[in-house]
All heavy atoms as an XYZ file, in Angstrom:
779
protein
N      33.495    203.221    204.106
C      33.076    202.515    202.903
C      31.612    202.105    202.990
O      30.880    202.192    202.025
C      33.984    201.292    202.713
C      33.715    200.539    201.447
S      34.153    201.572    200.048
C      33.813    200.518    198.715
N      31.229    201.664    204.177
C      29.858    201.210    204.383
C      28.866    202.368    204.178
O      27.814    202.195    203.574
C      29.742    200.662    205.793
C      28.508    199.889    206.067
C      28.560    199.330    207.455
N      28.112    197.963    207.409
C      28.025    197.172    208.433
N      28.403    197.603    209.616
N      27.591    195.948    208.322
N      29.222    203.545    204.672
C      28.356    204.715    204.519
C      28.210    205.094    203.048
O      27.137    205.496    202.616
C      28.901    205.898    205.313
C      28.729    205.758    206.800
C      29.238    206.973    207.515
C      29.100    206.803    209.007
N      29.575    207.980    209.737
N      29.277    204.955    202.309
C      29.234    205.281    200.878
C      28.284    204.337    200.148
O      27.478    204.768    199.324
C      30.651    205.221    200.261
C      31.522    206.335    200.840
C      30.579    205.329    198.742
C      32.970    206.262    200.447
N      28.346    203.072    200.477
C      27.469    202.094    199.825
C      26.013    202.368    200.191
O      25.137    202.362    199.335
C      27.884    200.659    200.193
C      29.234    200.333    199.548
C      26.825    199.650    199.732
C      29.819    199.010    199.948
N      25.745    202.639    201.486
C      24.376    202.963    201.897
C      23.870    204.223    201.196
O      22.741    204.287    200.733
C      24.281    203.163    203.411
C      24.210    201.890    204.201
C      25.020    201.673    205.303
C      23.317    200.878    203.847
C      24.951    200.505    206.031
C      23.240    199.702    204.571
C      24.054    199.521    205.660
O      23.978    198.368    206.385
N      24.733    205.224    201.106
C      24.349    206.470    200.440
C      24.056    206.218    198.973
O      23.064    206.718    198.430
C      25.470    207.517    200.587
O      25.749    207.706    201.977
C      25.065    208.840    199.966
N      24.902    205.439    198.333
C      24.710    205.132    196.911
C      23.415    204.353    196.694
O      22.634    204.674    195.789
C      25.899    204.332    196.376
C      25.862    203.970    194.895
C      25.807    205.220    194.037
C      27.052    203.124    194.519
N      23.163    203.349    197.521
C      21.919    202.582    197.406
C      20.693    203.459    197.643
O      19.698    203.360    196.934
C      21.915    201.404    198.378
C      22.819    200.226    198.010
C      22.833    199.199    199.141
C      22.365    199.583    196.730
N      20.773    204.330    198.632
C      19.657    205.244    198.914
C      19.420    206.179    197.744
O      18.280    206.435    197.355
C      19.944    206.069    200.163
O      20.082    205.235    201.268
N      20.509    206.689    197.169
C      20.398    207.595    196.034
C      19.772    206.891    194.832
O      18.868    207.426    194.191
C      21.788    208.134    195.673
C      21.784    209.068    194.505
C      21.247    210.343    194.627
C      22.313    208.673    193.285
C      21.238    211.208    193.548
C      22.299    209.522    192.209
C      21.765    210.800    192.334
N      20.215    205.686    194.537
C      19.660    204.939    193.408
C      18.194    204.600    193.636
O      17.373    204.670    192.714
C      20.470    203.659    193.170
C      21.887    203.873    192.656
C      22.637    202.547    192.594
C      21.886    204.548    191.307
N      17.838    204.256    194.868
C      16.439    203.970    195.184
C      15.587    205.225    195.021
O      14.493    205.174    194.475
C      16.315    203.415    196.599
C      14.912    203.055    196.970
C      14.324    201.915    196.446
C      14.172    203.847    197.824
C      13.026    201.568    196.769
C      12.866    203.519    198.157
C      12.300    202.372    197.629
N      16.114    206.359    195.466
C      15.366    207.620    195.353
C      15.157    207.994    193.891
O      14.072    208.423    193.501
C      16.101    208.733    196.086
N      16.184    207.827    193.072
C      16.057    208.151    191.650
C      14.986    207.287    191.005
O      14.133    207.782    190.277
C      17.400    207.956    190.917
C      18.375    209.063    191.311
C      17.211    207.956    189.412
C      19.752    208.875    190.746
N      15.014    206.005    191.289
C      14.023    205.116    190.675
C      12.629    205.384    191.217
O      11.643    205.233    190.510
C      14.403    203.657    190.878
O      14.324    203.316    192.242
N      12.519    205.809    192.473
C      11.213    206.080    193.065
C      10.589    207.343    192.504
O       9.392    207.400    192.253
C      11.329    206.225    194.576
O      11.759    205.024    195.141
N      11.407    208.374    192.310
C      10.864    209.655    191.879
C      10.812    209.806    190.372
O      10.281    210.783    189.871
C      11.661    210.800    192.497
C      11.537    210.839    193.986
C      12.634    210.650    194.795
C      10.304    211.041    194.582
C      12.515    210.683    196.167
C      10.166    211.069    195.955
C      11.278    210.895    196.745
N      11.327    208.872    189.633
C      11.302    208.978    188.178
C      10.135    208.207    187.570
O      10.131    207.918    186.398
C      12.619    208.468    187.597
O      12.753    207.086    187.862
N       9.155    207.888    188.378
C       8.013    207.114    187.906
C       7.094    207.982    187.047
O       6.959    209.173    187.276
C       7.224    206.566    189.084
C       8.040    205.667    189.965
C       7.294    205.320    191.240
O       6.235    205.824    191.514
N       7.881    204.450    192.025
N       6.467    207.359    186.082
C       5.483    208.028    185.252
C       4.097    207.606    185.720
O       3.611    206.551    185.349
C       5.698    207.655    183.776
C       6.996    208.143    183.195
C       7.066    209.663    183.172
O       6.080    210.339    182.933
N       8.236    210.190    183.448
N       3.496    208.431    186.541
C       2.179    208.115    187.080
C       1.119    208.219    185.989
O       1.209    209.069    185.109
C       1.826    209.069    188.221
C       2.716    208.925    189.418
C       3.771    209.789    189.621
C       2.493    207.913    190.330
C       4.597    209.651    190.726
C       3.307    207.775    191.439
C       4.358    208.638    191.633
N       0.090    207.379    186.057
C      -1.019    207.509    185.111
C      -1.682    208.877    185.297
O      -1.831    209.361    186.414
C      -1.987    206.391    185.521
C      -1.180    205.443    186.331
C      -0.087    206.246    186.960
N      -2.057    209.491    184.197
C      -2.668    210.813    184.286
C      -4.114    210.697    184.759
O      -4.801    209.728    184.463
C      -2.649    211.530    182.927
O      -3.317    210.717    181.972
C      -1.231    211.799    182.474
N      -4.523    211.700    185.492
C      -5.901    211.792    185.962
C      -6.446    213.111    185.451
O      -5.900    214.168    185.750
C      -5.972    211.766    187.500
O      -5.353    210.565    187.965
C      -7.393    211.819    187.987
N      -7.511    213.025    184.670
C      -8.057    214.259    184.102
C      -8.716    215.094    185.183
O      -9.195    214.577    186.202
C      -9.041    213.949    182.984
C     -10.391    213.476    183.451
C     -11.362    213.389    182.302
C     -12.744    213.077    182.857
N     -13.772    213.247    181.881
N      -8.697    216.389    184.957
C      -9.356    217.327    185.862
C     -10.600    217.865    185.169
O     -10.525    218.365    184.053
C      -8.430    218.486    186.208
C      -7.273    218.106    187.084
C      -6.476    219.334    187.458
C      -5.359    218.981    188.410
N      -4.631    220.180    188.842
N     -11.728    217.735    185.830
C     -12.983    218.287    185.339
C     -13.516    219.216    186.419
O     -14.117    218.754    187.391
C     -14.003    217.161    185.056
O     -13.409    216.211    184.180
C     -15.271    217.703    184.440
N     -13.251    220.517    186.288
C     -13.676    221.457    187.331
C     -15.189    221.437    187.535
O     -15.955    221.588    186.593
C     -13.227    222.819    186.800
C     -12.230    222.522    185.737
C     -12.578    221.182    185.188
N     -15.591    221.209    188.757
C     -16.998    221.199    189.129
C     -17.145    222.034    190.394
O     -16.400    221.837    191.356
C     -17.471    219.759    189.415
O     -17.188    218.948    188.289
C     -18.957    219.719    189.722
N     -18.094    222.953    190.375
C     -18.339    223.771    191.559
C     -19.429    223.110    192.392
O     -20.498    222.774    191.899
C     -18.775    225.191    191.167
O     -17.749    225.766    190.345
C     -18.977    226.058    192.394
N     -19.121    222.918    193.655
C     -20.037    222.262    194.582
C     -20.387    223.257    195.684
O     -19.499    223.956    196.199
C     -19.408    220.988    195.169
C     -19.084    220.014    194.040
C     -20.309    220.356    196.212
C     -18.281    218.821    194.466
N     -21.635    223.299    196.044
C     -22.071    224.191    197.119
C     -22.733    223.354    198.212
O     -23.669    222.609    197.954
C     -23.069    225.244    196.600
O     -22.462    225.967    195.529
C     -23.463    226.213    197.705
N     -22.195    223.490    199.403
C     -22.756    222.810    200.575
C     -22.763    223.797    201.734
O     -21.746    224.439    202.004
C     -21.922    221.574    200.952
C     -21.996    220.459    199.949
C     -21.231    219.250    200.437
C     -21.342    218.131    199.399
N     -20.620    216.941    199.823
N     -23.900    223.913    202.378
C     -24.040    224.797    203.540
C     -23.614    226.226    203.202
O     -22.892    226.874    203.964
C     -23.250    224.271    204.737
C     -23.543    222.846    205.062
N     -24.757    222.447    205.606
C     -22.815    221.708    204.910
C     -24.746    221.135    205.785
N     -23.586    220.658    205.360
N     -24.039    226.671    202.024
C     -23.737    228.029    201.539
C     -22.250    228.288    201.335
O     -21.810    229.428    201.316
C     -24.324    229.099    202.472
C     -25.838    229.065    202.465
O     -26.451    228.784    201.432
N     -26.446    229.329    203.607
N     -21.474    227.236    201.205
C     -20.049    227.366    200.909
C     -19.796    226.662    199.580
O     -20.134    225.493    199.409
C     -19.175    226.745    202.018
C     -19.412    227.464    203.339
C     -17.705    226.777    201.628
C     -18.729    226.825    204.521
N     -19.186    227.388    198.643
C     -18.892    226.827    197.324
C     -17.401    226.526    197.222
O     -16.563    227.283    197.714
C     -19.291    227.803    196.227
O     -20.678    228.007    196.243
N     -17.104    225.430    196.591
C     -15.718    225.074    196.339
C     -15.631    224.316    195.021
O     -16.618    223.786    194.525
C     -15.127    224.255    197.494
C     -15.822    222.935    197.738
C     -15.347    221.765    197.155
C     -16.945    222.847    198.566
C     -15.985    220.553    197.384
C     -17.580    221.648    198.794
C     -17.094    220.503    198.199
O     -17.716    219.309    198.422
N     -14.433    224.263    194.480
C     -14.222    223.568    193.209
C     -13.574    222.215    193.473
O     -12.594    222.126    194.201
C     -13.326    224.402    192.293
C     -13.103    223.742    190.949
C     -12.318    224.640    190.015
O     -12.456    225.840    190.050
N     -11.485    224.033    189.191
N     -14.134    221.197    192.871
C     -13.587    219.845    192.979
C     -13.306    219.357    191.567
O     -14.209    219.234    190.753
C     -14.579    218.929    193.689
C     -14.021    217.542    193.944
O     -12.907    217.240    193.457
O     -14.693    216.749    194.621
N     -12.036    219.106    191.290
C     -11.642    218.680    189.941
C     -11.841    217.185    189.708
O     -11.726    216.707    188.583
C     -10.177    219.021    189.689
C      -9.932    220.519    189.665
O     -10.885    221.272    189.376
O      -8.791    220.940    189.943
N     -12.107    216.446    190.766
C     -12.152    214.988    190.637
C     -13.503    214.386    191.028
O     -13.590    213.214    191.377
C     -11.035    214.367    191.477
C      -9.688    214.933    191.097
C      -9.061    215.889    191.883
C      -9.071    214.540    189.916
C      -7.837    216.427    191.512
C      -7.852    215.078    189.538
C      -7.243    216.012    190.345
O      -6.043    216.544    189.966
N     -14.546    215.157    190.944
C     -15.886    214.666    191.258
C     -16.279    213.516    190.339
O     -17.002    212.607    190.753
C     -16.914    215.811    191.124
O     -16.488    216.881    191.955
C     -18.296    215.378    191.576
N     -15.785    213.531    189.124
C     -16.137    212.485    188.164
C     -15.723    211.097    188.648
O     -16.308    210.093    188.243
C     -15.532    212.790    186.789
C     -14.030    212.750    186.757
C     -13.176    213.753    187.053
C     -13.221    211.624    186.406
N     -11.873    213.350    186.915
C     -11.874    212.024    186.511
C     -13.498    210.322    186.013
C     -10.813    211.187    186.232
C     -12.428    209.482    185.736
C     -11.114    209.910    185.846
N     -14.754    211.024    189.557
C     -14.306    209.723    190.075
C     -15.320    209.093    191.033
O     -15.217    207.917    191.354
C     -12.961    209.872    190.787
C     -11.760    210.069    189.874
C     -10.548    210.478    190.680
C     -11.488    208.816    189.073
N     -16.294    209.867    191.473
C     -17.304    209.332    192.388
C     -18.314    208.433    191.684
O     -19.008    207.654    192.339
C     -18.020    210.482    193.096
C     -17.091    211.244    194.016
C     -17.749    212.432    194.686
O     -18.987    212.587    194.564
O     -17.030    213.197    195.326
N     -18.391    208.519    190.379
C     -19.318    207.683    189.608
C     -18.640    206.340    189.317
O     -18.108    206.118    188.223
C     -19.723    208.398    188.317
C     -20.764    207.641    187.544
O     -21.286    206.628    188.010
N     -21.065    208.115    186.357
N     -18.672    205.441    190.289
C     -17.896    204.196    190.194
C     -18.423    203.218    189.149
O     -17.746    202.249    188.815
C     -17.807    203.489    191.567
C     -19.191    203.150    192.090
C     -17.033    204.342    192.543
C     -19.188    202.322    193.349
N     -19.605    203.477    188.628
C     -20.162    202.573    187.624
C     -19.804    202.974    186.193
O     -20.071    202.219    185.260
C     -21.687    202.502    187.754
C     -22.106    201.865    189.074
O     -21.394    200.949    189.530
O     -23.130    202.287    189.636
N     -19.181    204.135    186.011
C     -18.870    204.584    184.654
C     -17.637    203.838    184.117
O     -16.732    203.454    184.868
C     -18.626    206.092    184.620
O     -17.350    206.403    185.110
N     -17.611    203.654    182.820
C     -16.480    202.972    182.172
C     -15.197    203.775    182.350
O     -14.120    203.212    182.516
C     -16.760    202.775    180.673
C     -17.612    201.572    180.375
C     -17.005    200.264    180.886
O     -15.804    200.008    180.646
O     -17.727    199.518    181.552
N     -15.325    205.088    182.323
C     -14.158    205.954    182.466
C     -13.478    205.754    183.820
O     -12.255    205.642    183.904
C     -14.602    207.410    182.295
C     -13.474    208.383    182.201
C     -13.965    209.783    181.900
O     -15.113    210.119    182.237
O     -13.163    210.535    181.334
N     -14.272    205.665    184.867
C     -13.715    205.452    186.208
C     -13.130    204.045    186.324
O     -12.055    203.857    186.888
C     -14.781    205.707    187.296
C     -14.263    205.307    188.667
C     -15.216    207.158    187.291
N     -13.798    203.065    185.759
C     -13.277    201.691    185.792
C     -11.934    201.601    185.072
O     -11.013    200.930    185.547
C     -14.284    200.726    185.173
C     -15.515    200.518    186.039
C     -16.512    199.602    185.379
C     -17.770    199.454    186.238
N     -18.781    198.626    185.596
N     -11.808    202.291    183.938
C     -10.530    202.308    183.203
C      -9.445    202.997    184.017
O      -8.297    202.555    184.049
C     -10.688    202.993    181.855
C     -11.511    202.177    180.886
O     -11.613    200.957    181.007
N     -12.128    202.853    179.933
N      -9.820    204.104    184.686
C      -8.857    204.830    185.508
C      -8.355    203.936    186.649
O      -7.153    203.882    186.921
C      -9.505    206.097    186.067
C      -8.601    206.895    186.938
C      -7.674    207.817    186.538
C      -8.506    206.824    188.360
N      -7.030    208.326    187.627
C      -7.524    207.740    188.759
C      -9.180    206.098    189.323
C      -7.190    207.946    190.092
C      -8.836    206.287    190.658
C      -7.849    207.206    191.023
N      -9.269    203.235    187.309
C      -8.898    202.339    188.414
C      -8.001    201.215    187.909
O      -7.002    200.862    188.543
C     -10.163    201.772    189.111
C      -9.801    200.645    190.075
C     -10.915    202.873    189.829
N      -8.309    200.691    186.742
C      -7.493    199.618    186.162
C      -6.063    200.101    185.897
O      -5.098    199.399    186.206
C      -8.137    199.143    184.863
C      -7.470    197.938    184.247
C      -8.211    197.478    183.000
O      -9.450    197.360    183.047
O      -7.523    197.246    181.987
N      -5.925    201.300    185.357
C      -4.583    201.856    185.102
C      -3.824    202.083    186.406
O      -2.620    201.809    186.493
C      -4.693    203.176    184.335
C      -5.096    203.016    182.904
C      -5.220    204.374    182.228
C      -5.787    204.246    180.843
N      -6.015    205.558    180.217
N      -4.523    202.599    187.428
C      -3.877    202.832    188.714
C      -3.418    201.511    189.348
O      -2.321    201.422    189.897
C      -4.843    203.556    189.668
C      -5.190    204.965    189.245
C      -4.037    205.927    189.391
O      -3.207    205.794    190.284
N      -3.984    206.905    188.513
N      -4.262    200.499    189.269
C      -3.901    199.186    189.828
C      -2.719    198.575    189.093
O      -1.823    197.990    189.714
C      -5.101    198.244    189.782
C      -6.155    198.600    190.799
O      -5.884    199.287    191.783
N      -7.375    198.147    190.566
N      -2.700    198.698    187.776
C      -1.591    198.169    186.981
C      -0.295    198.877    187.360
O       0.741    198.241    187.558
C      -1.881    198.346    185.495
C      -0.807    197.804    184.598
C      -1.154    197.994    183.133
C      -0.011    197.514    182.263
N      -0.222    197.856    180.855
N      -0.353    200.201    187.483
C       0.819    200.985    187.876
C       1.326    200.559    189.248
O       2.527    200.344    189.446
C       0.465    202.470    187.878
C       1.558    203.348    188.383
C       2.635    203.668    187.579
C       1.512    203.849    189.677
C       3.654    204.479    188.053
C       2.525    204.653    190.152
C       3.590    204.975    189.346
N       0.410    200.417    190.209
C       0.791    200.026    191.567
C       1.423    198.638    191.586
O       2.428    198.409    192.258
C      -0.427    200.070    192.484
N       0.846    197.714    190.844
C       1.371    196.346    190.816
C       2.769    196.295    190.203
O       3.651    195.600    190.709
C       0.413    195.441    190.045
C       0.807    193.983    190.068
C       0.861    193.386    191.463
O       0.011    193.711    192.296
O       1.781    192.575    191.719
N       2.972    197.044    189.127
C       4.293    197.074    188.495
C       5.345    197.634    189.447
O       6.454    197.117    189.546
C       4.250    197.907    187.220
C       3.512    197.239    186.083
C       3.282    198.164    184.897
O       3.640    199.364    184.978
O       2.751    197.684    183.881
N       5.006    198.696    190.154
C       5.961    199.304    191.072
C       6.166    198.462    192.315
O       7.258    198.437    192.864
C       5.520    200.721    191.431
C       5.759    201.659    190.273
O       6.897    201.899    189.903
N       4.709    202.148    189.682
N       5.147    197.769    192.751
C       5.285    196.887    193.905
C       6.293    195.776    193.598
O       7.150    195.471    194.415
C       3.940    196.288    194.293
C       4.063    195.220    195.362
C       4.366    195.561    196.667
C       3.913    193.877    195.042
C       4.496    194.598    197.640
C       4.045    192.905    196.009
C       4.332    193.275    197.307
O       4.480    192.301    198.258
N       6.202    195.214    192.404
C       7.133    194.137    192.061
C       8.567    194.660    191.967
O       9.509    193.969    192.350
C       6.714    193.455    190.757
O       6.743    194.359    189.685
N       8.741    195.895    191.510
C      10.079    196.493    191.442
C      10.646    196.694    192.842
O      11.796    196.351    193.107
C      10.018    197.848    190.699
O       9.502    197.633    189.395
C      11.390    198.472    190.597
N       9.839    197.241    193.726
C      10.289    197.476    195.098
C      10.567    196.149    195.797
O      11.552    196.012    196.518
C       9.236    198.295    195.886
C       9.557    198.331    197.367
C       9.151    199.697    195.325
N       9.729    195.169    195.546
C       9.910    193.847    196.163
C      11.259    193.245    195.753
O      11.967    192.678    196.578
C       8.760    192.940    195.737
C       8.723    191.617    196.442
C       7.485    190.840    196.020
C       7.461    189.472    196.630
N       6.319    188.688    196.187
N      11.623    193.403    194.479
C      12.919    192.884    194.017
C      14.067    193.599    194.711
O      15.051    192.985    195.104
C      13.045    193.068    192.505
C      12.193    192.126    191.701
C      12.329    192.419    190.222
C      11.314    191.644    189.412
N      11.339    192.028    187.989
N      13.963    194.924    194.868
C      15.030    195.691    195.510
C      15.182    195.304    196.969
O      16.281    195.129    197.460
C      14.751    197.191    195.389
C      14.914    197.714    193.996
C      14.608    199.183    193.928
C      14.701    199.664    192.505
N      14.355    201.071    192.371
N      14.066    195.179    197.664
C      14.113    194.808    199.076
C      14.671    193.398    199.221
O      15.460    193.120    200.113
C      12.713    194.929    199.715
C      12.686    194.329    201.099
C      12.286    196.387    199.754
N      14.294    192.519    198.319
C      14.792    191.154    198.357
C      16.314    191.135    198.197
O      17.008    190.400    198.886
C      14.130    190.334    197.248
O      14.690    189.049    197.190
N      16.844    191.951    197.307
C      18.292    192.015    197.086
C      18.998    192.523    198.329
O      20.029    191.978    198.736
C      18.608    192.937    195.890
O      17.924    192.443    194.744
C      20.093    192.985    195.606
N      18.448    193.546    198.960
C      19.055    194.079    200.181
C      19.043    193.030    201.286
O      20.024    192.859    202.003
C      18.337    195.368    200.624
C      18.635    196.492    199.624
C      18.747    195.784    202.032
C      17.820    197.739    199.821
N      17.949    192.303    201.412
C      17.883    191.252    202.436
C      18.907    190.154    202.161
O      19.509    189.618    203.091
C      16.477    190.670    202.509
C      15.507    191.622    203.166
O      15.906    192.488    203.931
N      14.230    191.459    202.871
N      19.107    189.808    200.900
C      20.119    188.798    200.564
C      21.508    189.281    200.965
O      22.327    188.501    201.471
C      20.073    188.481    199.077
C      18.877    187.645    198.681
C      18.874    187.388    197.195
C      17.596    186.659    196.785
N      17.506    186.485    195.338
N      21.792    190.569    200.743
C      23.093    191.112    201.141
C      23.262    191.078    202.652
O      24.348    190.768    203.156
C      23.253    192.545    200.626
C      23.467    192.691    199.124
C      23.427    194.159    198.723
C      24.785    192.067    198.696
N      22.210    191.370    203.394
C      22.291    191.327    204.849
C      22.533    189.896    205.338
O      23.312    189.670    206.261
C      21.011    191.885    205.465
C      20.911    193.390    205.342
C      19.633    193.910    205.961
C      19.536    195.424    205.814
N      18.281    195.947    206.365
N      21.887    188.931    204.716
C      22.105    187.524    205.081
C      23.548    187.130    204.775
O      24.202    186.466    205.577
C      21.114    186.610    204.323
C      19.698    186.838    204.855
C      21.504    185.141    204.441
C      18.614    186.186    204.015
N      24.061    187.583    203.621
C      25.440    187.295    203.261
C      26.386    187.896    204.299
O      27.366    187.270    204.715
C      25.754    187.844    201.863
C      27.195    187.675    201.475
C      27.661    186.445    201.056
C      28.078    188.729    201.533
C      28.995    186.283    200.710
C      29.401    188.590    201.190
C      29.858    187.348    200.780
O      31.161    187.201    200.448
N      26.092    189.125    204.705
C      26.933    189.796    205.701
C      26.998    189.020    207.011
O      28.047    188.893    207.621
C      26.412    191.200    205.987
C      26.937    192.207    205.003
O      27.873    191.954    204.269
N      26.298    193.360    204.976
N      25.853    188.509    207.438
C      25.834    187.808    208.721
C      26.467    186.427    208.618
O      26.878    185.861    209.622
C      24.400    187.691    209.235
O      23.634    186.880    208.368
N      26.561    185.885    207.417
C      27.104    184.526    207.246
C      28.597    184.502    206.964
O      29.202    183.437    206.970
C      26.370    183.815    206.103
N      29.208    185.656    206.701
C      30.627    185.664    206.352
C      31.385    186.604    207.292
O      30.802    187.411    208.002
C      30.836    186.159    204.901
O      30.372    187.497    204.807
C      30.118    185.280    203.912
N      32.689    186.499    207.230
C      33.515    187.396    208.055
C      33.798    188.705    207.327
O      34.053    189.722    207.960
C      34.855    186.720    208.398
O      35.492    186.309    207.189
C      34.614    185.526    209.300
N      33.763    188.707    205.992
C      33.936    189.957    205.267
C      32.560    190.598    205.047
O      31.566    189.910    204.871
C      34.616    189.711    203.919
O      33.854    188.821    203.151
N      32.524    191.903    205.087
C      31.256    192.612    205.007
C      31.051    193.274    203.649
O      31.969    193.869    203.105
C      31.211    193.712    206.100
C      31.313    193.164    207.507
C      30.059    192.411    207.909
O      28.975    192.906    207.753
N      30.240    191.196    208.410
N      29.836    193.135    203.092
C      29.471    193.801    201.863
C      28.885    195.163    202.160
O      29.178    196.148    201.515
C      28.459    192.944    201.044
C      27.989    193.705    199.823
C      29.090    191.645    200.647
N      28.024    195.231    203.165
C      27.401    196.512    203.550
C      27.861    196.915    204.918
O      28.073    196.177    205.780
C      25.868    196.399    203.546
C      25.221    196.183    202.187
C      23.715    196.002    202.359
C      25.475    197.389    201.305
């Protein structure tokens, strides 16, 4: 029974983790040549940290990270509460 609950919790955590909608990052193909070697970098525009576009992108990424951090924090908190309950009682939840 315990393995089933762990498997179910892991499965639900995985579904919620992989179903996230990440903020989009535009690709602007730029060819860079260094030491006679050329390569394409789609994200060179992110190096201009003073541009409004980059500041907006960073703000969206930070907002996304903060929202997901609070979700994960709640899940971990719930699991810790169950572990405390388990250690305090004779019947086991997990």
